[in-house]
FIRO-231152 format. One record per residue (C-alpha): residue number from 1; x, y, z. Coordinates in nm, 3 decimals, padded with zeros to 5 digits. Example, Ala and Ser with C-alpha at 12.3 -4.5 7.8 and 13.67 -1.06 7.14 Angstrom:
REM residues 2
+-----+---------+---------+---------+
:  nr :      c1 :      c2 :      c3 :
+-----+---------+---------+---------+
:   1 :  01.230 : -00.450 :  00.780 :
:   2 :  01.367 : -00.106 :  00.714 :
+-----+---------+---------+---------+
***
This chain:
REM residues 161
+-----+---------+---------+---------+
:  nr :      c1 :      c2 :      c3 :
+-----+---------+---------+---------+
:   1 : -01.052 : -00.653 :  01.374 :
:   2 : -01.091 : -00.397 :  01.649 :
:   3 : -00.923 : -00.061 :  01.593 :
:   4 : -00.750 :  00.113 :  01.876 :
:   5 : -00.878 :  00.459 :  01.950 :
:   6 : -00.640 :  00.713 :  01.803 :
:   7 : -00.504 :  00.996 :  02.012 :
:   8 : -00.275 :  01.288 :  01.942 :
:   9 :  00.097 :  01.235 :  01.975 :
:  10 :  00.231 :  01.416 :  02.282 :
:  11 :  00.328 :  01.775 :  02.196 :
:  12 :  00.691 :  01.765 :  02.092 :
:  13 :  00.884 :  01.962 :  01.827 :
:  14 :  01.014 :  01.635 :  01.677 :
:  15 :  00.785 :  01.342 :  01.744 :
:  16 :  00.452 :  01.509 :  01.671 :
:  17 :  00.563 :  01.596 :  01.317 :
:  18 :  00.607 :  01.390 :  01.000 :
:  19 :  00.767 :  01.480 :  00.670 :
:  20 :  00.656 :  01.297 :  00.358 :
:  21 :  00.835 :  01.319 :  00.025 :
:  22 :  00.768 :  01.150 : -00.304 :
:  23 :  01.027 :  00.912 : -00.442 :
:  24 :  01.236 :  01.018 : -00.738 :
:  25 :  01.324 :  00.868 : -01.071 :
:  26 :  01.695 :  00.927 : -01.010 :
:  27 :  01.855 :  00.673 : -00.781 :
:  28 :  02.208 :  00.567 : -00.699 :
:  29 :  02.330 :  00.266 : -00.890 :
:  30 :  02.350 : -00.021 : -00.643 :
:  31 :  02.365 : -00.400 : -00.645 :
:  32 :  02.284 : -00.425 : -00.276 :
:  33 :  02.004 : -00.252 : -00.087 :
:  34 :  02.075 :  00.101 :  00.035 :
:  35 :  01.889 :  00.294 :  00.302 :
:  36 :  01.606 :  00.479 :  00.129 :
:  37 :  01.747 :  00.818 :  00.232 :
:  38 :  02.076 :  00.721 :  00.061 :
:  39 :  01.921 :  00.565 : -00.252 :
:  40 :  01.725 :  00.854 : -00.399 :
:  41 :  01.918 :  01.123 : -00.584 :
:  42 :  01.633 :  01.335 : -00.715 :
:  43 :  01.352 :  01.551 : -00.585 :
:  44 :  01.427 :  01.713 : -00.251 :
:  45 :  01.574 :  01.399 : -00.100 :
:  46 :  01.938 :  01.512 : -00.137 :
:  47 :  01.854 :  01.832 :  00.053 :
:  48 :  01.675 :  01.633 :  00.325 :
:  49 :  01.967 :  01.390 :  00.345 :
:  50 :  02.210 :  01.679 :  00.390 :
:  51 :  01.988 :  01.844 :  00.648 :
:  52 :  01.855 :  01.550 :  00.851 :
:  53 :  02.086 :  01.259 :  00.771 :
:  54 :  02.317 :  01.319 :  01.067 :
:  55 :  02.025 :  01.368 :  01.306 :
:  56 :  01.854 :  01.031 :  01.366 :
:  57 :  01.581 :  01.177 :  01.587 :
:  58 :  01.470 :  01.389 :  01.291 :
:  59 :  01.538 :  01.148 :  01.004 :
:  60 :  01.316 :  00.890 :  01.177 :
:  61 :  01.029 :  01.136 :  01.121 :
:  62 :  01.081 :  01.123 :  00.742 :
:  63 :  00.870 :  00.899 :  00.519 :
:  64 :  00.931 :  00.842 :  00.151 :
:  65 :  00.628 :  00.761 : -00.061 :
:  66 :  00.756 :  00.507 : -00.313 :
:  67 :  00.573 :  00.414 : -00.632 :
:  68 :  00.721 :  00.065 : -00.598 :
:  69 :  00.716 : -00.001 : -00.224 :
:  70 :  00.456 :  00.231 : -00.077 :
:  71 :  00.571 :  00.378 :  00.253 :
:  72 :  00.942 :  00.376 :  00.337 :
:  73 :  01.124 :  00.493 :  00.646 :
:  74 :  01.451 :  00.676 :  00.582 :
:  75 :  01.652 :  00.370 :  00.687 :
:  76 :  01.450 :  00.105 :  00.499 :
:  77 :  01.685 : -00.097 :  00.272 :
:  78 :  01.583 : -00.064 : -00.094 :
:  79 :  01.727 : -00.164 : -00.430 :
:  80 :  01.698 :  00.072 : -00.729 :
:  81 :  01.379 :  00.032 : -00.933 :
:  82 :  01.204 :  00.208 : -01.217 :
:  83 :  00.834 :  00.262 : -01.155 :
:  84 :  00.648 :  00.591 : -01.181 :
:  85 :  00.341 :  00.659 : -00.973 :
:  86 :  00.026 :  00.663 : -01.182 :
:  87 : -00.339 :  00.670 : -01.071 :
:  88 : -00.379 :  00.291 : -01.088 :
:  89 : -00.068 :  00.231 : -00.879 :
:  90 : -00.173 :  00.499 : -00.629 :
:  91 : -00.508 :  00.321 : -00.590 :
:  92 : -00.326 : -00.010 : -00.527 :
:  93 : -00.089 :  00.139 : -00.271 :
:  94 : -00.337 :  00.359 : -00.084 :
:  95 : -00.494 :  00.092 :  00.140 :
:  96 : -00.156 : -00.055 :  00.234 :
:  97 :  00.003 :  00.283 :  00.306 :
:  98 : -00.309 :  00.391 :  00.492 :
:  99 : -00.304 :  00.081 :  00.712 :
: 100 :  00.066 :  00.132 :  00.788 :
: 101 :  00.017 :  00.496 :  00.880 :
: 102 : -00.286 :  00.427 :  01.098 :
: 103 : -00.099 :  00.148 :  01.278 :
: 104 :  00.187 :  00.389 :  01.343 :
: 105 : -00.057 :  00.655 :  01.466 :
: 106 : -00.222 :  00.400 :  01.697 :
: 107 :  00.118 :  00.310 :  01.841 :
: 108 :  00.282 :  00.654 :  01.862 :
: 109 : -00.009 :  00.898 :  01.844 :
: 110 : -00.141 :  01.104 :  01.555 :
: 111 :  00.116 :  01.359 :  01.440 :
: 112 : -00.005 :  01.716 :  01.479 :
: 113 :  00.191 :  01.854 :  01.184 :
: 114 :  00.256 :  01.709 :  00.838 :
: 115 :  00.480 :  01.846 :  00.568 :
: 116 :  00.427 :  01.681 :  00.231 :
: 117 :  00.668 :  01.766 : -00.050 :
: 118 :  00.533 :  01.560 : -00.337 :
: 119 :  00.325 :  01.579 : -00.650 :
: 120 : -00.050 :  01.587 : -00.575 :
: 121 : -00.103 :  01.221 : -00.674 :
: 122 :  00.106 :  01.116 : -00.373 :
: 123 : -00.151 :  01.278 : -00.142 :
: 124 : -00.389 :  00.998 : -00.239 :
: 125 : -00.163 :  00.760 : -00.046 :
: 126 : -00.225 :  00.963 :  00.271 :
: 127 : -00.605 :  00.963 :  00.248 :
: 128 : -00.667 :  00.740 :  00.550 :
: 129 : -00.439 :  00.945 :  00.774 :
: 130 : -00.594 :  01.272 :  00.661 :
: 131 : -00.952 :  01.152 :  00.708 :
: 132 : -00.942 :  01.046 :  01.071 :
: 133 : -01.238 :  01.203 :  01.250 :
: 134 : -01.154 :  01.434 :  01.542 :
: 135 : -00.782 :  01.437 :  01.460 :
: 136 : -00.684 :  01.652 :  01.166 :
: 137 : -00.314 :  01.727 :  01.152 :
: 138 : -00.200 :  02.059 :  01.018 :
: 139 : -00.107 :  01.979 :  00.657 :
: 140 :  00.141 :  02.180 :  00.458 :
: 141 :  00.157 :  02.053 :  00.102 :
: 142 :  00.429 :  02.171 : -00.133 :
: 143 :  00.340 :  02.014 : -00.467 :
: 144 :  00.686 :  02.008 : -00.622 :
: 145 :  01.043 :  01.960 : -00.506 :
: 146 :  01.134 :  02.268 : -00.710 :
: 147 :  00.993 :  02.470 : -00.421 :
: 148 :  01.245 :  02.330 : -00.172 :
: 149 :  01.306 :  02.674 : -00.013 :
: 150 :  00.943 :  02.666 :  00.107 :
: 151 :  00.995 :  02.322 :  00.262 :
: 152 :  01.319 :  02.437 :  00.423 :
: 153 :  01.135 :  02.736 :  00.569 :
: 154 :  00.879 :  02.501 :  00.730 :
: 155 :  01.160 :  02.293 :  00.881 :
: 156 :  01.323 :  02.614 :  01.005 :
: 157 :  00.992 :  02.722 :  01.163 :
: 158 :  00.969 :  02.382 :  01.332 :
: 159 :  01.323 :  02.432 :  01.469 :
: 160 :  01.457 :  02.129 :  01.283 :
: 161 :  01.826 :  02.114 :  01.189 :
+-----+---------+---------+---------+
***
């Protein structure tokens, strides 16, 4: 399989940025799939939902790192599940998430700025994206959702709603 040469995303205060958050144990009770941004009730997802949920251009730049499903867009339909991320599961998910992120970067360009609000184990899922030669996005890692004000400050600095 031939890989397309990666390039930077065009400079843009929205489309050259990605926000990653870890999934949360708390989820809405549901018998039908809900959009991922609507399903999760824990971590910093409620704050992101309140801040970005009414702004599709921004919420499309949000990715949820799910211990069950791997990489989710904000609007991906998901049923509640109960699965914590552990090192074995992170190792299983990493190649799939990596391939998805590299395919997205090949299509849309490598984001220049990443904000990751997730426990350190979730960073393992981003290994392929973070190890691309020549293209190293600026990474801001906030290792716990309890530091939401720091994440909000980054979004403010970016000019996001």
